[in-house]
C-alpha positions in Angstrom: 25.1 -26.4 -35.6 23.7 -28.0 -32.6 22.0 -31.4 -33.0 19.0 -32.9 -31.2 17.3 -36.1 -31.7 13.5 -36.6 -31.9 12.5 -40.3 -31.3 9.3 -41.7 -32.6 8.1 -44.9 -31.0 6.8 -47.3 -33.7 6.0 -50.9 -33.0 8.4 -51.1 -30.0 11.2 -49.8 -32.2 12.9 -46.5 -31.8 13.3 -44.9 -35.3 16.0 -42.1 -34.9 15.4 -38.9 -37.0 18.1 -36.3 -36.8 16.9 -32.6 -36.9 18.8 -29.4 -36.5 17.4 -27.1 -33.8 16.7 -24.5 -36.5 14.0 -26.9 -38.0 12.1 -26.5 -34.7 13.0 -23.0 -33.6 12.4 -20.3 -36.1 14.4 -17.5 -34.4 17.7 -16.8 -36.2 19.1 -13.5 -35.4 18.9 -10.4 -33.1 19.3 -6.7 -33.8 20.6 -5.3 -30.5 20.2 -1.7 -31.6 16.4 -2.0 -32.1 15.8 -5.1 -29.8 14.3 -7.0 -32.9 14.5 -10.8 -33.7 14.5 -12.1 -37.3 13.0 -15.6 -38.0 13.4 -18.0 -40.8 9.5 -18.1 -41.1 9.7 -14.7 -42.8 9.0 -12.9 -39.5 10.2 -10.0 -37.5 9.5 -9.9 -33.8 10.3 -8.3 -30.3 9.5 -9.3 -26.8 9.3 -8.0 -23.3 10.1 -9.4 -19.9 7.2 -8.3 -17.6 6.3 -8.6 -14.0 2.8 -10.1 -13.5 0.0 -7.9 -12.1 -1.0 -8.8 -8.6 -4.5 -7.3 -8.9 -7.0 -6.0 -11.7 -9.5 -3.3 -11.9 -11.6 -1.5 -14.7 -8.9 1.0 -15.4 -6.2 -1.7 -15.9 -8.6 -3.7 -18.0 -9.2 -0.7 -20.3 -5.5 -0.3 -20.7 -5.1 -4.0 -21.5 -8.0 -4.0 -24.0 -6.4 -0.8 -25.5 -3.3 -2.8 -26.1 -5.1 -5.6 -27.9 -7.1 -3.0 -29.9 -3.9 -1.6 -31.4 -4.1 -1.7 -35.2 -1.6 -4.5 -35.8 -0.8 -5.6 -39.4 -2.9 -8.6 -40.5 -1.4 -12.0 -39.5 0.3 -10.5 -36.4 0.8 -13.0 -33.5 0.9 -11.8 -29.9 1.9 -14.2 -27.0 1.3 -13.9 -23.4 3.4 -16.5 -21.6 3.2 -17.1 -17.8 6.0 -19.5 -16.8 6.6 -21.0 -13.4 10.4 -21.1 -13.9 12.9 -22.8 -11.7 15.4 -20.2 -12.5 16.0 -18.0 -9.4 19.7 -17.6 -10.0 19.4 -13.7 -10.5 17.6 -13.3 -7.2 20.0 -15.7 -5.3 23.1 -13.8 -6.7 21.6 -10.6 -5.6 21.0 -12.1 -2.0 24.8 -13.0 -2.0 26.0 -9.9 -3.4 24.3 -7.8 -1.0 26.7 -9.2 1.6 29.8 -8.9 -0.7 31.4 -6.1 1.6 30.7 -8.0 4.9 32.1 -11.4 5.8 31.2 -13.2 9.1 32.3 -16.8 9.8 28.8 -17.9 10.8 26.4 -15.3 9.3 27.9 -15.6 5.9 27.7 -19.3 6.1 24.0 -19.2 7.1 23.2 -17.0 4.2 25.1 -19.1 1.7 23.2 -22.2 3.1 19.9 -20.4 2.8 20.6 -19.8 -0.9 21.5 -23.4 -1.4 18.4 -24.5 0.5 16.2 -22.4 -1.9 18.0 -23.4 -5.0 17.9 -27.2 -3.9 14.0 -26.9 -3.6 13.5 -25.6 -7.2 14.0 -29.3 -8.2 12.8 -31.2 -5.1 9.3 -30.6 -3.4 9.4 -28.9 -0.1 7.8 -31.7 2.0 7.3 -32.2 5.7 5.7 -34.7 8.0 4.5 -33.6 11.5 2.2 -35.0 14.1 -0.4 -32.8 12.3 0.1 -34.6 9.0 1.8 -34.4 5.6 2.6 -31.1 4.1 3.8 -30.5 0.4 4.8 -26.9 -0.3 5.6 -27.6 -3.8 8.6 -26.2 -5.6 10.5 -22.9 -5.1 9.9 -20.9 -8.4 9.8 -17.5 -10.0 6.7 -16.6 -12.0 7.9 -15.1 -15.3 5.6 -13.1 -17.6 6.7 -12.7 -21.3 4.9 -10.7 -24.0 5.9 -11.0 -27.6 4.8 -9.6 -30.9 5.6 -11.2 -34.3 4.6 -9.7 -37.7 5.0 -11.4 -41.1 7.3 -10.0 -43.8 6.6 -9.7 -47.5 9.8 -11.3 -48.5 12.7 -13.5 -47.1 14.5 -10.4 -45.7 12.9 -7.4 -43.9 12.7 -4.2 -45.8 13.7 -1.0 -44.2 10.0 0.2 -44.1 9.0 -3.0 -42.2 11.8 -2.6 -39.7 10.7 1.0 -39.2 7.0 -0.2 -38.8 7.8 -2.7 -36.2 10.0 -0.3 -34.3 7.1 2.1 -34.1 4.8 -0.7 -32.9 7.2 -1.8 -30.3 7.5 1.7 -28.9 3.7 1.9 -28.7 3.4 -1.7 -27.1 6.1 -0.8 -24.7 4.3 2.4 -23.7 0.9 0.6 -23.3 2.6 -2.1 -21.1 4.1 0.6 -18.9 0.5 2.1 -18.4 -0.8 -1.3 -17.7 1.8 -1.6 -14.8 3.8 -4.8 -16.0 7.2 -3.0 -16.1 8.4 -4.2 -19.5 12.1 -4.8 -20.1 13.2 -5.5 -23.7 14.2 -9.0 -24.4 17.6 -9.4 -25.6 19.4 -12.4 -27.3 21.0 -13.2 -24.0 17.8 -13.1 -22.2 16.0 -15.1 -24.9 18.5 -17.8 -24.8 18.3 -18.1 -21.1 14.6 -18.2 -20.9 14.0 -20.6 -23.6 16.9 -22.8 -22.2 15.1 -23.1 -18.9 12.0 -24.3 -20.8 13.9 -26.9 -22.7 16.7 -28.1 -20.5 15.6 -29.5 -17.1 18.6 -31.6 -16.1 20.6 -30.9 -12.9 23.6 -29.9 -15.0 21.7 -27.8 -17.6 24.0 -25.1 -18.7 21.7 -22.2 -17.6 22.0 -23.3 -14.0 25.7 -22.6 -14.2 25.8 -19.3 -16.0 25.8 -20.8 -19.6 23.6 -18.1 -21.1 26.1 -15.9 -23.2 25.0 -15.0 -26.7 27.2 -16.3 -29.4 26.8 -13.7 -32.1 28.4 -15.9 -34.8 25.8 -18.6 -34.4 22.0 -18.6 -35.2 20.1 -18.3 -31.8 18.1 -21.4 -32.6 21.3 -23.5 -32.4 22.1 -22.0 -29.0 19.1 -23.3 -27.0 19.4 -27.1 -26.6 22.0 -28.7 -24.4 23.9 -31.5 -25.9 22.2 -34.1 -23.6 18.7 -32.8 -24.4 16.7 -35.0 -26.7 13.0 -35.1 -27.4 11.1 -38.3 -27.1 7.6 -38.3 -28.4 4.9 -40.5 -26.8 1.3 -40.7 -27.7 0.2 -38.6 -24.7 3.3 -36.7 -23.8 6.7 -36.0 -24.5 10.1 -35.9 -22.8 12.8 -33.2 -22.9 15.8 -35.2 -21.8 14.7 -37.0 -18.6 11.9 -34.5 -17.8 8.3 -35.2 -18.8 6.0 -32.7 -20.5 2.3 -32.8 -21.0 0.2 -30.3 -23.0 -3.5 -29.4 -22.1 -5.7 -27.2 -24.3 -8.9 -25.3 -23.6 -11.6 -27.2 -25.0 -14.3 -25.0 -23.6 -13.7 -21.4 -22.0 -15.9 -20.2 -19.2 -19.2 -18.6 -20.1 -18.5 -15.7 -17.6 -15.0 -14.6 -16.6 -14.0 -11.1 -15.2 -10.8 -9.2 -15.5 -8.6 -10.2 -12.4 -10.1 -13.8 -12.3 -7.0 -14.9 -14.1 -5.2 -14.6 -10.9 -6.3 -18.2 -10.4 -3.9 -19.4 -13.0 -1.0 -19.1 -10.4 -2.8 -21.6 -8.1 -4.8 -21.4 -4.9 -3.9 -18.1 -3.2 -6.0 -19.0 -0.2 -3.5 -21.5 1.0 -5.5 -24.7 0.1 -4.1 -27.8 -1.1 -5.5 -27.7 -4.7 -2.5 -26.0 -6.2 -0.3 -27.7 -8.8 3.0 -28.6 -7.2 5.1 -28.9 -10.4 6.5 -26.3 -12.8 4.0 -25.3 -15.5 3.4 -22.7 -18.3 0.3 -20.9 -19.5 0.3 -19.7 -23.0 -2.4 -17.6 -24.8 -1.5 -16.9 -28.4 -3.4 -14.1 -29.9 -3.8 -14.0 -33.8 -5.0 -10.9 -35.8 -6.8 -11.9 -38.9 -7.7 -9.5 -41.6 -10.1 -7.4 -39.6 -12.8 -6.3 -42.1 -12.8 -9.9 -43.7 -13.3 -11.4 -40.3 -16.0 -9.0 -39.3 -18.0 -9.7 -42.5 -17.6 -13.5 -42.0 -18.8 -13.3 -38.4 -21.8 -11.1 -39.5 -22.8 -13.7 -42.1 -22.5 -16.6 -39.5 -24.5 -14.6 -36.9 -27.4 -14.0 -39.4 -27.4 -17.7 -40.2 -27.6 -18.6 -36.7 -30.3 -16.2 -35.9 -32.5 -17.6 -38.6 -31.9 -21.0 -37.3 -32.5 -20.1 -33.7 -35.9 -18.7 -34.4 -37.0 -21.7 -36.7 -38.2 -25.2 -35.8 -34.6 -26.5 -35.8 -34.2 -24.9 -32.2 -36.1 -27.6 -30.5 -34.1 -30.3 -32.1 -30.7 -28.4 -31.6 -30.9 -26.4 -28.3 -27.3 -25.4 -28.6 -28.3 -22.9 -31.2 -29.8 -20.6 -28.6 -26.2 -20.5 -26.8 -24.6 -20.0 -30.1 -26.9 -17.1 -30.9 -26.0 -15.6 -27.6 -22.3 -15.9 -28.4 -22.6 -14.2 -31.7 -24.7 -11.3 -30.1 -21.9 -11.0 -27.6 -19.4 -10.8 -30.3 -21.5 -8.4 -32.4 -22.0 -6.0 -29.6 -18.3 -5.9 -28.6 -17.3 -5.3 -32.1 -19.8 -2.4 -32.5 -18.3 -1.0 -29.3 -14.9 -0.7 -31.1 -13.2 -4.1 -30.1 -11.1 -5.9 -32.7 -11.8 -9.4 -33.8 -8.9 -11.8 -32.8 -8.5 -15.5 -32.5 -6.8 -16.9 -29.3 -5.5 -20.3 -28.3 -5.2 -21.2 -24.5 -2.6 -24.0 -23.8 -1.1 -25.2 -20.5 2.2 -27.3 -20.2 3.2 -29.4 -17.1 6.9 -30.0 -16.6 7.7 -32.9 -14.1 10.7 -35.2 -13.3 8.7 -38.4 -13.5 5.6 -39.6 -15.4 3.7 -40.3 -12.3 4.2 -36.6 -11.0 3.4 -35.3 -14.5 0.1 -37.2 -14.5 -0.9 -36.1 -10.9 0.0 -32.5 -11.8 -2.0 -32.6 -15.0 -5.1 -34.0 -13.2 -4.7 -31.5 -10.6 -4.3 -28.6 -13.1 -7.5 -29.7 -15.0 -9.4 -30.1 -11.8 -8.4 -26.7 -10.5 -9.2 -25.0 -13.7 -12.5 -26.8 -13.9 -13.4 -25.0 -10.6 -12.8 -21.7 -12.5 -15.3 -23.1 -15.4 -12.6 -24.0 -17.8 -12.6 -27.3 -19.5 -9.0 -28.3 -20.1 -8.3 -31.6 -22.0 -5.0 -33.4 -22.6 -3.7 -32.9 -26.2 -2.3 -36.4 -26.8 -1.1 -36.1 -30.4 0.2 -32.7 -31.1 2.2 -32.0 -28.0 5.4 -31.2 -29.8 3.9 -28.6 -32.2 1.9 -27.1 -29.4 5.1 -26.8 -27.3 7.1 -25.1 -30.2 4.1 -22.9 -31.0 4.2 -21.8 -27.4 7.8 -20.9 -26.9 8.7 -17.3 -27.0 8.8 -15.8 -30.5 8.0 -19.2 -32.0 4.3 -18.9 -32.7 3.5 -19.8 -36.2 0.5 -18.0 -38.0 -0.1 -21.2 -39.9 -0.9 -23.0 -36.5 -4.3 -21.2 -36.4 -5.3 -23.4 -39.4 -3.3 -26.5 -38.7 -3.7 -27.0 -35.0 -7.3 -26.0 -34.8 -6.9 -24.7 -31.2 -7.9 -21.0 -31.7 -11.2 -19.5 -30.8 -12.6 -16.4 -32.3 -13.5 -13.4 -30.0 -12.9 -9.8 -29.7 -10.0 -8.0 -27.9 -12.4 -7.0 -25.2 -13.3 -10.6 -24.4 -9.7 -11.8 -24.8 -8.5 -9.3 -22.1 -10.1 -11.2 -19.3 -8.3 -14.5 -20.2 -4.7 -13.2 -20.5 -2.4 -15.0 -18.1 -0.8 -11.8 -17.0 -1.4 -12.2 -13.1 0.8 -13.5 -10.3 1.4 -13.4 -6.7 3.3 -10.4 -5.2 7.1 -11.0 -5.5 8.0 -8.9 -2.4 9.5 -5.6 -1.8 12.6 -5.9 -4.1 15.7 -6.4 -2.0 16.7 -9.7 -0.7 17.6 -9.0 3.0 15.2 -11.9 3.7 13.4 -14.5 1.6 9.9 -15.9 1.9 7.8 -18.1 -0.3 4.4 -17.4 -1.4 1.7 -20.1 -0.9 2.4 -21.4 -4.4 6.1 -21.3 -4.1 6.9 -17.9 -5.6 10.2 -16.5 -4.2 9.6 -13.2 -2.4 12.2 -10.7 -1.3 11.8 -8.8 1.9 13.5 -5.6 3.2 12.6 -2.8 5.3 14.7 -0.4 3.1 12.5 -0.8 -0.1 10.7 2.4 1.2 11.0 6.0 0.1 9.5 7.2 3.5 10.7 5.5 6.5 12.2 2.1 7.4 10.1 1.1 10.2 8.1 -1.9 10.8 5.3 -3.3 13.1 4.9 -6.9 13.7 1.6 -8.1 15.2 1.4 -11.7 16.0 -0.8 -13.8 18.4 1.0 -16.1 20.6 2.3 -19.2 19.0 2.1 -17.7 15.5 5.8 -17.7 14.9 6.6 -14.1 15.8 10.0 -14.8 17.5 10.9 -17.1 14.7 10.3 -14.6 12.1 12.0 -11.8 14.0 15.1 -14.0 14.4 15.3 -14.5 10.7 14.8 -10.9 9.9 17.4 -9.7 12.4 19.9 -12.3 11.2 19.3 -11.2 7.7 20.3 -7.6 8.5 23.1 -8.7 10.7 24.6 -10.8 7.8 24.9 -7.6 5.8 26.8 -5.9 8.6 24.0 -3.9 10.1 24.2 -3.0 13.8 21.2 -4.4 15.7 19.7 -3.6 19.1 17.0 -5.9 20.7 15.1 -4.7 23.7 13.3 -7.7 25.1 11.6 -9.0 28.2 11.6 -12.8 27.8 15.1 -14.0 26.7 13.9 -14.9 23.3 17.0 -13.7 21.7 19.6 -14.9 24.0 20.5 -17.9 21.8 21.1 -15.8 18.9 23.1 -13.3 21.0 25.5 -16.2 22.2 26.0 -17.6 18.9 26.9 -14.3 17.5 29.1 -13.2 20.3 26.9 -10.3 21.0 26.5 -8.3 24.2 23.8 -9.5 26.4 22.9 -6.9 29.0 20.4 -7.9 31.7 18.9 -5.4 33.8 18.4 -6.5 37.5 19.4 -6.1 41.0 22.9 -7.2 40.6 23.5 -5.3 37.3 26.2 -2.6 37.2 24.3 -0.6 34.6 23.9 3.3 34.6 21.9 5.1 31.8 22.5 8.8 32.6 21.0 10.5 29.5 22.7 13.9 29.7 26.2 12.7 28.9 24.9 11.7 25.4 23.3 15.1 24.4 24.8 16.6 21.2 22.5 19.5 20.6 20.2 20.3 23.6 17.7 22.5 21.6 17.1 19.6 19.0 16.7 17.0 21.8 14.9 19.1 24.4 11.5 17.7 23.8 12.8 14.1 24.1 14.7 14.8 27.3 11.8 16.6 28.9 9.5 13.7 28.0 12.0 11.3 29.5 12.2 13.2 32.8 8.4 13.6 32.7 8.1 9.8 32.5 10.4 9.7 35.6 8.3 12.0 37.4 4.9 10.4 36.5 4.4 6.8 35.4 1.0 7.5 34.1 1.8 10.7 32.4 -0.3 13.1 34.6 1.9 16.2 34.4 -0.1 19.1 33.2 0.7 21.8 30.6 2.1 24.1 33.4 4.3 21.5 34.9 5.8 20.5 31.7 6.4 24.1 30.6 8.1 24.7 34.1 10.1 21.6 33.7 11.3 22.8 30.1 12.4 26.1 31.6 14.2 24.4 34.8 16.1 21.9 32.6 17.0 24.5 30.0 18.6 26.7 32.7 20.4 23.7 34.3 21.8 22.6 30.9 23.3 26.0 30.4 25.0 25.5 34.0 26.0 22.0 34.0 25.9 20.8 30.4 26.6 17.0 30.0 27.4 16.9 33.8 23.6 17.4 34.5 22.1 14.7 36.8 18.6 14.0 37.8 19.5 15.2 41.3 20.0 18.8 39.9 16.6 18.7 38.3 14.9 17.4 41.6 16.7 20.1 43.7 15.6 22.9 41.3 12.1 21.7 41.4 11.9 21.4 45.1 13.2 25.1 45.3 10.4 26.4 43.1 7.7 28.6 44.6 4.7 26.8 43.0 3.6 23.6 44.6 2.8 22.1 41.3 6.5 22.3 40.4 7.7 21.2 43.9 5.4 18.0 43.3 7.6 17.2 40.3 10.7 17.2 42.5 9.2 15.1 45.0 8.1 12.6 42.4 11.7 12.5 40.8 13.2 11.3 44.2 13.1 7.6 43.3 15.4 8.3 40.4 17.9 10.4 42.1 21.1 9.1 43.7 19.3 8.7 47.1 16.3 6.9 45.6 15.7 3.1 44.9 16.2 3.5 41.1 19.1 6.0 41.3 21.8 3.6 40.7 20.4 3.2 37.0 20.6 7.1 36.3 22.5 9.1 38.9 26.0 8.1 37.9 28.2 8.1 35.0 26.8 6.3 31.8 28.6 3.0 31.4 26.5 1.5 28.6 28.6 1.1 25.6 27.4 -0.5 22.3 30.6 -1.9 21.2 29.4 -5.1 19.4 27.4 -5.7 16.3 24.5 -7.3 18.1 23.2 -6.2 21.5 20.3 -7.6 23.5 19.0 -5.4 26.4 17.1 -7.7 28.6 14.4 -6.2 30.9 12.9 -9.6 32.1 14.1 -9.1 35.7 12.3 -5.7 36.0 8.9 -7.2 35.4 7.7 -6.4 38.9 8.9 -2.6 38.5 6.8 -1.3 35.6 7.8 2.4 36.2 11.4 1.6 36.2 10.9 -0.7 33.2 9.2 2.1 31.2 12.0 4.7 31.9 14.7 2.2 31.2 13.1 1.5 27.9 12.8 5.2 26.9 16.3 5.9 28.0 17.5 2.8 25.8 15.8 4.0 22.8 17.2 7.5 23.3 20.7 6.2 23.7 20.3 3.9 20.7 19.2 6.9 18.6 22.2 8.9 19.7 24.4 5.9 18.4 22.5 5.9 15.1 23.3 9.7 14.9 26.9 9.3 15.9 27.6 5.9 14.1 28.7 5.1 10.5 26.3 6.7 8.2 26.5 4.0 5.6 25.7 1.3 8.0 22.2 0.0 8.6 21.0 0.1 12.1 17.9 -1.7 13.4 16.4 -1.6 16.9 13.8 -4.1 17.8 11.5 -3.8 20.8 9.7 -7.0 21.6 7.7 -8.0 24.8 8.2 -4.4 26.0 5.4 -2.9 23.9 3.1 -2.6 27.1 5.6 -0.1 28.5 5.0 2.3 25.6 1.3 2.3 26.3 1.8 3.7 29.7 1.9 7.5 30.3 2.3 10.4 27.9 5.3 9.2 25.9 4.0 9.9 22.3 6.2 13.1 22.1 9.3 11.0 22.9 8.3 8.3 20.5 7.7 10.8 17.6 10.9 12.4 18.3 12.7 9.1 18.3 11.2 8.0 15.0 12.0 11.4 13.4 15.6 10.9 14.3 15.8 7.3 13.1 14.2 8.2 9.8 16.6 11.2 9.4 19.7 9.0 9.8 18.5 5.8 8.0 17.8 3.7 11.2 14.8 1.3 11.4 12.6 0.6 14.5 10.7 -2.7 14.7 7.9 -2.9 17.3 6.2 -6.2 18.1 2.8 -6.7 19.7 0.2 -9.4 19.8 -2.7 -7.6 18.2 -2.9 -5.0 15.5 -5.6 -3.4 17.7 -3.0 -2.5 20.3 -1.6 0.2 18.0 -4.9 2.3 18.1 -5.6 2.3 21.6 -3.6 5.5 22.4 -1.6 8.3 20.7 1.6 6.4 21.0 0.3 3.4 19.1 -1.1 5.7 16.5 2.0 7.6 16.2 4.0 4.2 15.7 1.4 3.0 13.1 1.7 6.3 11.1 5.4 6.2 11.1 5.8 2.6 10.1 5.9 2.0 6.3 5.6 -1.8 6.9 3.4 -4.1 8.7 4.0 -7.8 9.2 0.9 -9.5 10.4 1.0 -13.1 11.6 -1.9 -15.1 12.8 -4.7 -12.8 14.1 -8.1 -13.9 15.5 -11.2 -13.6 13.6 -12.3 -11.0 16.1 -9.2 -9.0 15.7 -9.5 -8.8 11.9 -13.2 -8.0 12.1 -12.6 -5.2 14.6 -9.8 -3.8 12.5 -11.9 -3.9 9.3 -15.0 -2.3 11.2 -13.0 0.6 12.5 -11.2 1.3 9.4 -7.7 0.8 11.0 -6.2 -0.9 8.0 -6.5 0.1 4.4 -7.3 -3.1 2.7 -10.0 -4.4 0.1 -12.5 -6.9 1.2 -10.3 -9.5 -0.6 -7.3 -8.3 1.5 -9.3 -8.8 4.7 -10.4 -12.3 3.5 -6.7 -13.1 2.8 -5.7 -11.9 6.4 -8.3 -14.0 7.9 -6.5 -17.1 6.4 -3.0 -16.3 7.7 -1.9 -19.2 9.9 1.2 -21.1 11.2 1.9 -24.9 11.1 4.4 -25.4 13.9 7.6 -27.1 12.5 6.6 -26.5 8.8 6.0 -22.8 8.1 4.9 -19.5 9.5 2.6 -17.3 7.3 3.2 -13.4 7.3 0.7 -11.0 5.9 3.1 -8.2 4.5 1.7 -4.7 3.9 4.4 -2.4 2.6 4.9 0.7 0.4 5.7 -1.6 -2.6 2.8 -3.9 -2.3 1.2 -6.7 -0.1 0.9 -10.4 0.0 1.3 -13.5 2.2 4.7 -15.1 2.5 5.8 -18.3 4.2 8.8 -18.6 6.2 10.3 -21.9 5.4 13.8 -22.8 6.7 16.1 -25.7 7.1 16.9 -27.6 10.4 19.6 -25.5 11.7 17.8 -22.3 11.6 14.7 -24.0 13.0 16.6 -25.0 16.1 18.5 -21.7 16.3 15.4 -19.7 16.3 13.2 -22.0 18.3 11.7 -20.9 21.6 10.2 -24.4 22.4 11.5 -25.5 25.9 12.4 -28.9 24.6 14.7 -27.4 22.0 16.1 -24.8 24.4 16.8 -27.5 27.0 18.4 -29.7 24.4 20.8 -27.1 23.4 21.6 -26.1 27.1 22.5 -29.7 27.9 25.2 -29.6 25.2 26.4 -26.2 26.2 26.9 -27.4 29.7 29.5 -29.9 28.2 31.5 -26.9 26.9 30.1 -26.6 23.3 29.2 -23.3 21.7 25.8 -22.7 20.5 26.5 -23.6 16.8 28.2 -26.8 17.9 25.4 -27.6 20.3 22.8 -27.2 17.7 24.7 -29.6 15.4 24.8 -32.0 18.2 21.1 -31.9 18.8 20.5 -32.3 15.1 22.8 -35.3 15.0 20.9 -36.9 18.0 17.6 -36.3 16.1 18.8 -37.8 12.9 18.3 -34.6 11.1 20.6 -33.1 8.5 21.4 -29.4 8.4 19.5 -28.2 5.3 19.9 -24.5 5.8 
């Protein structure tokens, strides 16, 4: 059996006392059929891995109270454990496996480095120093919620009736947890071993970090938890697990008023302030169920005694009696409303690599909790029994008496204190990875939606929009997706060069033709889009009336029957000019500029020669800045051509089109029909459209913007001005609570450190920070200093990747991502 050493310091001498792990951990065996655990303390138990709630309301509180009100056997122990864990291996493996079927010499390397970057900072603080000061983003972590239930047995071994009773309780608890919304998953021997191992073994070579979590069925579970190099050293005010320091803090006084949902504060400062704890920590609430009637009778006697004292002469000498009476009255009222009497303990643990960091984190935690009206005090002498009693399935019913850390209350009162809240963990799939303001790893994907896969990005200038867009696009490219970027600012030329993509620049010297009719597969299905496209050619401001549009439809339909894919703008112009009605002849005159004889004819009057043969294509409209009408029609035709590629391309390949710095062209004229048609086609064939604009208000200025907003399942909002947020709130343009708007107001960017993104999606919402390593910082940068530095090395013949490495070397920076 595994051996551990507990060392007691006495008069400067270490006295070794060898113990078996089973003397500390009571969990012996596991029943895989019923998901039950057997302990040597005459107990039978079960547990669930859960996802923390991101918000609370009255309905959820009723369900939580209902769970606590369940008629558990006397001496049952429930545990609610919220653990900021360094274990992100599962998420990182999913991030890598998502790319298993696609290998790219650069993209695969960047993703692997990204994974290592995130893993590295589970043990090191994410620190940065800039000319704006020092920033400590803490550790990368995953918040794990574990809920356990443990009942005592009559004898040394469980009887069949006891097993059946616990199975029945487990089923009811699982059902209750599902209604609460914490997504319970039964704990198994393997998951128990991995979870507890992460709490006990903190070394860089800990077995759980390298996959050592298999359940050895021929050994007691308690002997599979401690690594061989993990010893426990007891000090007066803390203990050590190997070389890692642990400090326990217990609640001396609970807040007089606390509401359901306030426990979200346990995860740290969600407003982005600096008061959050930067180390790993664990919050544990043990709930003990005494004999119900006996406890009620005892409470009633104490209440009557206190009432007698509170109304007597003793009150002026002991003013606390009035407060004590109020507490008993609250207990009495809650019990009369059907709540159950319980006893709870509230304990926090700090885990840190150094004593100094442990002490700083403990002070920070106590101070932060004090802001929430908790009085947390360091537990100096019983750290080890508190820790063991707080490990999953290790709570001891005798600890209520021996540790004297439990407080009596009702299930209704206890429900508001449970540590069951956490920050949003993202959409579910790791196409990209963000970090919450407290270091929670967040997944991000446009494809975690059962409606459409489209996105709107709104970002004020300088808030990091191009940086985030580069990361998002690279993340999809690394999975093998085909990506098109339509831009008007050359923000993506670096990324295109480094990926050997196609960079098509529209300008005077460009030999590019975009005749749309060669691409038509089914004219009837695409008629609305084609008529809308030709209407945009005829009228930049969208001033064709209903008669003109109907006439244009009739003419184009007849011409399609005659010419098919050989149809040209010239044919439409001539047919319109030959019409009897002047209004239709006006269309022909207005189309002239796009015919083979007009100034824009070289873009549309000849054979289409734009082929999307590479994985990444950037379509740059910067040189068309002075010709807005041409830019708009080119943009619409590019969208049409890309949607045809989506239709004809590989069905199982993801396809993303990103429109940046060209949003203003979609606001001109009546192009809403065209956009709605394009979005429908992208949705039907699994494509994603990303539109970037500066202000969220831009989307609601016309029909096109509203159509885009309504057809975009996700919104990513970077820094927005106070005026913009207030306008959006006042006009009801975003469905957010007041707290959501307050959160949106705090979204900001610190150049060179992180960009914050308010993510609103079908699967939830939250604020994530994009923090990357030095290579990606330089790769995505639009700072002229960085762009010029890379350009200088490229002039020497270096590729973009080599040029970036050369710049990093010159600046004395290491490639950390």
